[in-house]
N, CA, C and O of each residue as an XYZ file, in Angstrom:
644
protein
N       1.883    -35.725    -19.839
C       2.226    -35.280    -21.105
C       1.489    -34.312    -21.164
O       2.024    -33.351    -21.717
N      -0.122    -34.055    -20.624
C      -0.885    -32.995    -20.778
C      -0.535    -31.890    -20.247
O      -0.745    -30.789    -20.757
N       0.025    -32.090    -19.184
C       0.549    -30.795    -18.539
C       1.872    -30.034    -18.836
O       2.165    -28.851    -18.660
N       2.622    -31.140    -19.370
C       3.970    -30.812    -20.482
C       3.594    -29.937    -21.444
O       4.020    -28.789    -21.564
N       2.606    -30.606    -22.290
C       2.207    -29.615    -23.403
C       1.604    -28.433    -23.190
O       1.691    -27.506    -23.996
N       0.847    -28.361    -21.925
C       0.229    -27.228    -21.744
C       1.055    -26.106    -21.245
O       0.690    -24.932    -21.315
N       2.394    -26.576    -20.642
C       3.467    -25.728    -20.037
C       4.069    -25.605    -21.394
O       4.263    -24.403    -21.576
N       4.376    -26.155    -22.221
C       4.836    -25.638    -23.624
C       4.381    -24.653    -24.165
O       5.035    -23.737    -24.663
N       3.031    -24.774    -24.106
C       2.204    -23.607    -25.089
C       2.338    -22.364    -23.852
O       3.018    -21.343    -23.945
N       1.682    -22.682    -22.961
C       2.076    -21.219    -21.936
C       3.470    -20.609    -22.472
O       3.569    -19.442    -22.852
N       4.533    -21.530    -22.459
C       5.944    -20.955    -22.287
C       5.872    -20.248    -23.822
O       6.587    -19.259    -23.987
N       5.252    -20.592    -24.663
C       5.384    -20.262    -26.086
C       4.382    -18.798    -26.005
O       4.772    -17.747    -26.513
N       3.531    -18.878    -25.547
C       2.578    -18.006    -25.521
C       3.209    -17.036    -24.493
O       2.795    -15.891    -24.674
N       3.953    -17.129    -23.623
C       4.677    -16.139    -23.044
C       5.783    -15.389    -23.439
O       6.118    -14.303    -22.967
N       6.403    -16.090    -24.434
C       7.380    -15.600    -24.949
C       7.023    -14.840    -26.431
O       7.712    -14.033    -27.054
N       5.974    -15.280    -26.687
C       5.322    -14.432    -28.038
C       5.054    -12.853    -27.181
O       5.467    -11.818    -27.705
N       4.497    -12.833    -26.148
C       4.203    -11.650    -25.537
C       5.209    -10.818    -25.024
O       4.983     -9.609    -25.076
N       6.511    -11.282    -24.431
C       7.542    -10.817    -24.319
C       8.283    -10.332    -25.480
O       9.089     -9.404    -25.413
N       8.011    -10.947    -26.499
C       8.758    -10.401    -27.818
C       7.808     -9.175    -28.372
O       8.313     -8.188    -28.908
N       6.572     -9.305    -28.218
C       5.579     -8.157    -28.510
C       5.981     -6.691    -27.686
O       6.168     -5.522    -28.022
N       5.996     -7.407    -26.514
C       6.466     -6.273    -25.339
C       7.820     -5.594    -25.598
O       8.158     -4.438    -25.348
N       8.496     -6.576    -26.149
C      10.208     -5.617    -26.461
C       9.915     -4.919    -27.568
O      10.247     -3.734    -27.589
N       9.215     -5.517    -28.747
C       8.753     -4.705    -29.912
C       8.442     -2.973    -29.795
O       8.912     -1.915    -30.215
N       7.293     -3.489    -28.905
C       6.418     -2.141    -28.449
C       7.513     -0.706    -27.882
O       7.430      0.470    -28.234
N       8.457     -1.317    -26.951
C       9.287     -0.907    -26.454
C      10.493     -0.167    -27.329
O      11.038      0.905    -27.065
N      10.712     -0.934    -28.295
C      11.712     -0.422    -29.431
C      11.012      0.609    -29.992
O      11.685      1.622    -30.181
N       9.811      0.659    -30.330
C       8.643      1.332    -31.175
C       8.801      2.779    -30.442
O       9.227      3.778    -31.020
N       8.426      2.739    -29.193
C       8.365      3.890    -28.168
C       9.639      4.745    -27.909
O       9.702      5.930    -27.581
N      10.818      3.687    -28.179
C      11.887      4.578    -28.044
C      12.238      5.247    -29.342
O      12.688      6.392    -29.363
N      12.046      4.579    -30.356
C      11.867      5.615    -32.011
C      11.492      6.559    -31.565
O      12.224      7.546    -31.637
N      10.300      6.657    -30.966
C       9.453      7.997    -31.132
C       9.636      8.650    -29.874
O       9.076      9.742    -29.971
N      10.039      8.546    -28.975
C      10.927      9.590    -27.836
C      12.092      9.773    -28.924
O      11.980     10.924    -29.346
N      13.097      9.165    -29.518
C      14.004     10.033    -30.091
C      13.673     10.738    -31.313
O      14.402     11.693    -31.580
N      12.660     10.450    -32.167
C      12.263     11.415    -33.014
C      11.804     12.813    -32.231
O      12.251     13.907    -32.576
N      11.051     12.680    -31.359
C      10.215     13.902    -29.918
C      11.702     14.827    -29.839
O      11.990     15.934    -30.296
N      12.304     14.052    -29.221
C      13.776     15.043    -28.831
C      14.226     15.533    -29.984
O      14.166     16.757    -30.103
N      14.725     14.820    -30.994
C      14.933     15.281    -32.412
C      13.983     16.654    -32.775
O      14.615     17.624    -33.195
N      12.818     16.764    -32.666
C      12.167     17.892    -32.911
C      12.227     18.903    -32.323
O      12.235     20.010    -32.862
N      12.297     18.626    -30.750
C      12.427     19.621    -29.841
C      14.012     20.473    -30.021
O      14.189     21.687    -29.929
N      14.739     19.725    -30.216
C      16.019     20.265    -30.201
C      16.233     21.270    -31.518
O      16.831     22.346    -31.510
N      15.486     20.530    -32.815
C      15.225     21.511    -34.112
C      14.364     22.816    -33.656
O      14.805     23.960    -33.544
N      13.267     22.453    -33.461
C      12.593     23.923    -32.762
C      13.397     24.872    -31.994
O      13.219     26.090    -31.987
N      14.312     24.219    -31.338
C      14.987     25.153    -30.496
C      16.174     26.131    -31.321
O      16.358     27.347    -31.283
N      16.767     25.212    -31.953
C      17.788     25.666    -32.681
C      17.089     26.607    -33.845
O      17.662     27.645    -34.175
N      15.995     26.272    -34.383
C      15.267     27.342    -35.352
C      15.253     28.588    -34.578
O      15.895     29.594    -34.876
N      14.475     28.454    -33.561
C      14.351     29.645    -32.524
C      15.758     30.469    -32.595
O      15.789     31.655    -32.924
N      16.796     29.794    -32.287
C      17.879     30.640    -31.571
C      18.225     31.349    -32.908
O      18.653     32.503    -32.912
N      17.995     30.508    -34.239
C      18.972     31.224    -35.359
C      18.025     31.889    -35.705
O      18.356     32.900    -36.324
N      16.786     31.723    -35.541
C      15.614     33.290    -35.989
C      15.626     34.498    -35.499
O      15.474     35.589    -36.048
N      15.894     34.097    -34.020
C      16.090     35.274    -32.897
C      17.327     36.281    -33.417
O      17.277     37.499    -33.586
N      18.629     35.220    -33.646
C      19.694     35.937    -34.016
C      19.748     36.708    -35.369
O      20.452     37.714    -35.460
N      18.877     36.167    -36.620
C      18.783     37.042    -37.709
C      17.724     38.216    -37.760
O      17.589     39.044    -38.661
N      16.929     38.086    -36.460
C      16.198     39.204    -36.318
C      17.140     40.397    -35.562
O      17.198     41.601    -35.812
N      17.811     39.647    -34.605
C      18.598     40.940    -33.976
C      19.420     41.416    -35.139
O      19.405     42.644    -35.059
N      20.123     41.052    -36.171
C      21.300     41.303    -36.894
C      20.113     42.306    -37.667
O      20.436     43.493    -37.719
N      18.512     41.871    -38.389
C      18.463     42.892    -39.099
C      17.922     43.911    -38.469
O      17.726     44.860    -39.229
N      17.567     44.111    -37.256
C      17.120     45.265    -36.346
C      18.153     45.929    -36.074
O      18.035     47.145    -35.926
N      19.261     45.385    -35.955
C      20.569     46.159    -35.888
C      20.953     47.073    -37.222
O      21.396     48.222    -37.218
N      20.580     46.012    -38.657
C      20.652     46.845    -39.513
C      19.902     47.982    -40.010
O      20.353     48.913    -40.677
N      18.709     47.810    -39.615
C      17.549     48.532    -39.957
C      17.890     49.928    -39.062
O      17.728     51.021    -39.604
N      18.319     49.848    -37.810
C      18.265     51.121    -36.874
C      19.923     51.817    -37.521
O      19.968     53.026    -37.749
N      20.940     51.112    -37.717
C      22.044     51.706    -38.449
C      21.578     52.639    -39.458
O      21.827     53.837    -39.588
N      20.775     51.777    -40.220
C      20.385     52.697    -41.642
C      19.521     53.858    -41.419
O      19.419     54.811    -42.191
N      18.879     53.702    -40.254
C      17.953     55.023    -39.929
C      18.734     56.121    -39.254
O      18.425     57.300    -39.425
N      19.848     55.713    -38.410
C      20.367     56.404    -37.580
C      21.347     57.668    -38.420
O      22.086     57.565    -39.399
N      21.049     58.642    -37.722
C      22.080     60.017    -38.181
C      21.531     60.741    -39.497
O      22.127     61.603    -40.144
N      20.473     60.292    -39.708
C      19.524     61.063    -41.072
C      18.061     61.241    -40.672
O      17.488     60.654    -39.754
N      17.590     62.075    -41.442
C      16.161     62.211    -41.268
C      15.354     61.139    -42.120
O      15.425     60.891    -43.323
N      14.407     60.470    -40.924
C      13.617     59.325    -41.117
C      12.325     59.863    -41.745
O      11.939     61.008    -41.512
N      11.731     59.097    -42.465
C      10.253     59.462    -42.959
C       9.190     58.571    -42.084
O       9.508     57.723    -41.251
N       8.235     58.841    -42.351
C       7.357     57.876    -41.258
C       7.043     56.787    -42.127
O       6.453     55.901    -41.510
N       7.197     56.569    -43.159
C       6.719     55.359    -44.019
C       8.130     54.230    -43.597
O       8.061     53.015    -43.407
N       9.263     55.055    -43.544
C      10.282     53.924    -43.200
C      10.290     53.496    -41.763
O      10.674     52.353    -41.517
N       9.931     54.239    -40.841
C       9.785     53.962    -39.630
C       8.671     52.741    -39.547
O       8.985     51.732    -38.916
N       7.521     52.814    -40.108
C       6.179     52.023    -40.278
C       6.749     50.594    -40.763
O       6.559     49.489    -40.256
N       7.395     50.897    -41.733
C       8.210     49.522    -42.630
C       8.863     48.958    -41.662
O       8.612     47.760    -41.530
N       9.901     49.574    -40.664
C      10.854     49.002    -39.874
C      10.335     48.572    -38.708
O      11.078     47.817    -38.082
N       8.982     48.889    -38.074
C       8.110     48.450    -36.834
C       7.702     47.179    -37.921
O       8.171     46.071    -37.663
N       6.836     47.336    -39.127
C       6.273     46.210    -39.554
C       6.916     44.621    -39.630
O       6.407     43.526    -39.388
N       8.260     45.024    -40.078
C       9.251     44.160    -40.007
C       9.386     43.440    -38.952
O       9.408     42.220    -39.116
N       9.490     43.887    -37.844
C      10.001     43.869    -36.396
C       8.500     43.095    -36.037
O       8.644     41.918    -35.707
N       7.518     43.445    -36.051
C       6.303     42.939    -35.791
C       6.115     41.034    -36.444
O       5.795     40.038    -35.795
N       6.383     41.132    -37.561
C       6.513     40.185    -38.429
C       7.590     39.084    -37.762
O       7.444     37.862    -37.749
N       8.536     39.735    -37.298
C       9.605     38.428    -36.971
C       9.372     38.250    -35.518
O       9.624     37.175    -34.974
N       8.903     39.261    -34.879
C       8.213     38.708    -33.378
C       6.927     37.894    -33.465
O       6.581     37.410    -32.387
N       6.207     37.659    -34.428
C       5.347     36.923    -34.689
C       5.611     35.893    -35.032
O       4.791     35.037    -34.701
N       6.715     35.454    -35.766
C       7.370     34.545    -36.429
C       8.247     33.712    -35.329
O       8.420     32.493    -35.369
N       8.701     34.486    -34.467
C       9.217     33.920    -33.239
C       8.041     33.097    -32.265
O       8.064     31.898    -31.984
N       7.219     33.908    -31.927
C       6.151     33.434    -31.180
C       5.704     31.929    -32.129
O       5.663     30.868    -31.506
N       5.482     31.936    -33.188
C       5.255     30.453    -33.757
C       5.963     29.443    -33.513
O       5.546     28.371    -33.075
N       7.250     29.766    -33.820
C       8.828     28.931    -33.673
C       8.553     28.401    -32.352
O       8.553     27.194    -32.108
N       8.216     29.711    -31.125
C       8.040     29.087    -29.822
C       7.245     28.061    -29.949
O       7.747     26.938    -29.914
N       5.901     28.213    -30.117
C       4.784     27.601    -29.961
C       5.075     26.113    -30.407
O       4.702     25.163    -29.718
N       5.870     25.937    -31.782
C       6.350     24.817    -32.213
C       6.930     24.010    -31.209
O       6.590     22.886    -30.839
N       8.108     24.935    -30.710
C       8.847     24.115    -29.925
C       8.161     23.491    -28.712
O       8.371     22.325    -28.379
N       7.284     24.360    -28.028
C       6.554     24.059    -26.745
C       5.483     22.518    -27.261
O       5.381     21.590    -26.459
N       4.857     22.460    -28.482
C       4.185     21.566    -29.051
C       5.136     20.449    -28.893
O       4.899     19.696    -27.948
N       5.918     20.253    -29.450
C       7.274     19.194    -29.542
C       7.502     18.586    -28.316
O       7.362     17.377    -28.135
N       7.941     19.596    -27.238
C       7.990     19.465    -25.990
C       7.002     18.559    -25.155
O       7.393     17.792    -24.275
N       5.654     18.729    -25.527
C       4.670     18.432    -24.893
C       4.504     16.977    -25.699
O       3.905     16.154    -25.008
N       4.888     16.509    -26.952
C       4.737     15.333    -27.710
C       5.802     14.493    -26.983
O       5.642     13.313    -26.669
N       6.914     15.230    -26.749
C       8.098     14.369    -26.036
C       7.906     13.916    -25.093
O       8.087     12.707    -24.949
N       7.412     14.803    -23.957
C       6.568     14.468    -22.684
C       5.584     12.938    -22.823
O       5.723     11.909    -22.162
N       4.860     13.148    -23.612
C       3.546     12.326    -23.791
C       4.418     11.216    -24.267
O       4.166     10.347    -23.432
N       5.273     10.713    -25.077
C       5.978      9.906    -25.681
C       6.668      9.036    -24.742
O       6.634      7.807    -24.688
N       7.527     10.164    -23.747
C       8.339      9.391    -22.718
C       7.390      8.839    -21.791
O       7.893      7.818    -21.321
N       6.397      9.021    -21.375
C       5.417      8.372    -20.562
C       4.880      7.196    -21.413
O       4.366      6.305    -20.736
N       4.886      7.027    -22.569
C       4.337      5.721    -23.193
C       5.453      4.978    -23.061
O       5.496      3.836    -22.602
N       6.465      5.699    -23.509
C       7.834      4.618    -23.217
C       7.818      3.882    -21.746
O       7.902      2.655    -21.694
N       7.726      4.545    -20.749
C       7.876      4.165    -19.418
C       6.762      3.155    -19.431
O       7.047      1.982    -19.189
N       5.394      3.532    -19.717
C       4.389      2.218    -19.881
C       4.737      1.074    -20.459
O       4.490      0.050    -19.822
N       5.275      0.973    -21.559
C       5.603      0.154    -22.606
C       6.768     -0.615    -21.781
O       6.738     -1.845    -21.734
N       7.590     -0.032    -21.260
C       9.020     -0.394    -20.557
C       8.316     -1.450    -19.141
O       8.738     -2.523    -18.709
N       7.384     -0.807    -18.798
C       6.610     -1.191    -17.472
C       6.087     -2.481    -17.849
O       6.449     -3.435    -17.161
N       5.289     -2.691    -18.831
C       4.846     -4.021    -19.575
C       5.783     -5.098    -19.976
O       5.565     -6.304    -19.858
N       6.805     -4.566    -20.444
C       7.907     -5.575    -20.753
C       8.239     -6.250    -19.638
O       8.281     -7.479    -19.569
N       8.495     -5.446    -18.694
C       9.210     -5.973    -17.247
C       8.222     -6.954    -16.721
O       8.728     -7.939    -16.184
N       6.838     -6.898    -16.760
C       5.949     -7.528    -16.140
C       5.937     -8.716    -17.157
O       5.728     -9.832    -16.682
N       6.123     -8.607    -18.406
C       6.032     -9.969    -19.290
C       7.284    -10.653    -18.983
O       7.184    -11.852    -18.721
N       8.119    -10.272    -18.970
C       9.719    -10.780    -18.732
C       9.437    -11.770    -17.433
O       9.641    -12.984    -17.419
N       8.880    -10.905    -16.261
C       8.834    -11.575    -14.673
C       7.944    -12.621    -15.379
O       8.634    -13.637    -15.458
N       6.851    -12.821    -15.874
C       5.651    -14.041    -16.199
C       6.582    -15.094    -16.904
O       6.505    -16.293    -16.639
N       7.407    -14.609    -17.754
C       8.130    -15.676    -18.321
C       8.960    -16.414    -17.721
O       8.947    -17.632    -17.901
N       9.862    -15.798    -16.873
C      10.932    -16.185    -15.887
C       9.931    -16.977    -14.904
O      10.394    -18.042    -14.495
N       8.854    -16.699    -14.530
C       8.018    -17.444    -13.457
C       7.836    -18.925    -14.356
O       8.205    -19.978    -13.837
N       7.283    -18.908    -15.639
C       6.764    -19.809    -16.228
C       7.971    -20.703    -16.512
O       7.707    -21.905    -16.534
N       9.123    -20.391    -16.713
C      10.563    -20.984    -17.072
C      10.732    -21.858    -15.749
O      10.750    -23.085    -15.839
N      10.879    -21.097    -14.299
C      10.961    -21.742    -13.189
C       9.780    -22.824    -12.800
O      10.087    -23.793    -12.106
N       8.662    -22.676    -13.176
C       7.578    -23.504    -12.889
C       7.817    -24.830    -13.941
O       7.723    -25.979    -13.511
N       8.150    -24.521    -15.434
C       8.264    -25.982    -15.925
C       9.887    -26.512    -15.605
O      10.114    -27.558    -16.214
N      10.993    -26.053    -14.834
C      11.734    -26.278    -14.357
C      11.664    -27.356    -13.154
O      12.427    -28.256    -12.802
N      10.658    -26.969    -12.767
C      10.347    -27.550    -11.396
C       9.203    -28.720    -11.877
O       9.422    -29.905    -11.626
N       8.514    -28.483    -12.274
C       7.874    -29.794    -13.024
C       8.601    -30.829    -13.544
O       8.448    -31.986    -13.152
N       9.604    -30.420    -14.640
C      10.684    -31.167    -15.097
C      11.830    -32.217    -13.872
O      12.279    -33.346    -14.068
N      11.993    -31.440    -12.828
C      12.719    -32.174    -11.624
C      11.626    -33.015    -10.891
O      12.009    -33.965    -10.208
N      10.314    -32.742    -10.980
C       9.636    -33.738    -10.474
C       9.451    -34.719    -10.989
O       9.444    -35.735    -10.294
N       9.257    -34.799    -12.217
C       9.080    -35.651    -13.222
C      10.312    -36.736    -13.675
O      10.136    -37.861    -14.142
N      11.309    -36.222    -13.462
C      12.446    -37.015    -13.958
C      12.587    -38.339    -13.412
O      12.875    -39.324    -14.092
N      12.285    -38.347    -11.617
C      12.557    -39.451    -10.919
C      11.050    -40.588    -11.320
O      10.772    -41.710    -10.895
N      10.489    -39.869    -12.094
C       9.082    -40.821    -12.706
C       9.311    -41.577    -13.772
O       9.021    -42.761    -13.944
N      10.090    -40.491    -14.796
C      10.446    -41.036    -15.924
C      11.686    -42.226    -15.697
O      11.469    -43.334    -16.188
N      12.741    -42.040    -15.094
C      13.554    -42.846    -15.255
C      12.978    -44.390    -14.180
O      13.464    -45.500    -14.397
N      12.043    -44.185    -13.209
C      11.505    -45.382    -12.884
C      10.750    -46.000    -14.116
O      11.034    -47.152    -14.445
N       9.843    -45.324    -14.783
C       9.155    -45.715    -16.059
C      10.309    -46.493    -17.108
O      10.212    -47.634    -17.558
N      11.128    -45.767    -17.280
C      12.162    -46.575    -17.868
C      12.709    -47.771    -17.519
O      12.880    -48.676    -18.335
N      13.028    -47.851    -16.243
C      13.492    -48.838    -15.833
C      12.196    -49.985    -15.895
O      12.544    -51.165    -15.945
N      11.069    -49.755    -15.893
C       9.881    -50.800    -15.801
C       9.802    -51.212    -17.465
O       9.667    -52.400    -17.761
N       9.868    -50.462    -18.232
C       9.675    -50.791    -19.586
C      11.097    -51.638    -19.638
O      10.908    -52.817    -19.939
N      12.282    -51.335    -19.441
C      13.276    -52.124    -19.551
C      13.187    -53.396    -19.048
O      13.457    -54.316    -19.820
N      12.824    -53.680    -17.774
C      12.400    -55.052    -17.192
C      11.355    -55.790    -17.873
O      11.289    -57.019    -17.921
N      10.280    -54.709    -18.565
C       9.229    -55.336    -19.126
C       9.859    -56.048    -20.435
O       9.541    -57.196    -20.746
N      10.792    -55.258    -21.187
C      11.137    -56.071    -22.358
C      11.988    -57.086    -21.992
O      12.192    -57.902    -22.890
N      12.548    -57.286    -20.942
C      13.564    -58.615    -20.771
C      12.644    -59.424    -20.216
O      12.967    -60.584    -20.470
N      11.341    -59.363    -19.382
C      10.453    -60.483    -19.078
C      10.299    -61.490    -20.171
O      10.876    -62.578    -20.164
N       9.496    -61.078    -21.104
C       9.154    -61.853    -22.269
C      10.259    -62.857    -22.751
O      10.156    -64.077    -22.874
N      11.526    -61.916    -23.036
C      12.548    -62.862    -23.715
C      13.014    -64.019    -22.401
O      13.519    -65.122    -22.611
N      12.763    -63.560    -21.332
C      13.129    -64.731    -20.168
C      12.080    -65.681    -19.919
O      12.371    -66.767    -19.420
N      10.886    -65.394    -20.211
C       9.711    -66.434    -20.580
C       9.745    -67.402    -21.352
O       9.461    -68.584    -21.158
N      10.292    -66.593    -22.709
C      10.524    -67.671    -23.770
C      11.609    -68.748    -23.649
O      11.544    -69.863    -24.167
N      12.799    -68.190    -22.764
C      14.033    -69.239    -22.600
C      13.324    -70.363    -21.593
O      13.640    -71.541    -21.764
N      12.551    -70.085    -20.744
C      11.772    -70.947    -19.764
C      11.289    -72.021    -20.269
O      10.639    -72.796    -19.567
């Protein structure tokens, strides 16, 4: 009985650990999904910004073409170009940071999945052990039941004699 209780407690503990590991994996999967979304959003934002910058530069060049241009107009166009280039660099840095976060979260997910597999294996091992103990105890229990049944009959038989 004591070993049965201990095995039941171990089984419950292993089950809790396995449930916790499953929850950790789910949380890491959500984090990886969010990180992937952030990388995609940064990539899309960069592509949109570059397209707008190209359109603005084309418009600025078309406006300045075929006429006499003042130096201030050239400086303003150059300033807009440099500002756009700086913004593109910032967006690209955000994308790179998001990709780094994604890689870190993927590594965390892999570790959580590894721990979950270990926990699951430990639970299965404990289940096999419990089954083996149960199989070993089955003949003992049936023998004990027979003895109790015989003991239950003996007092009635001795009263009749």
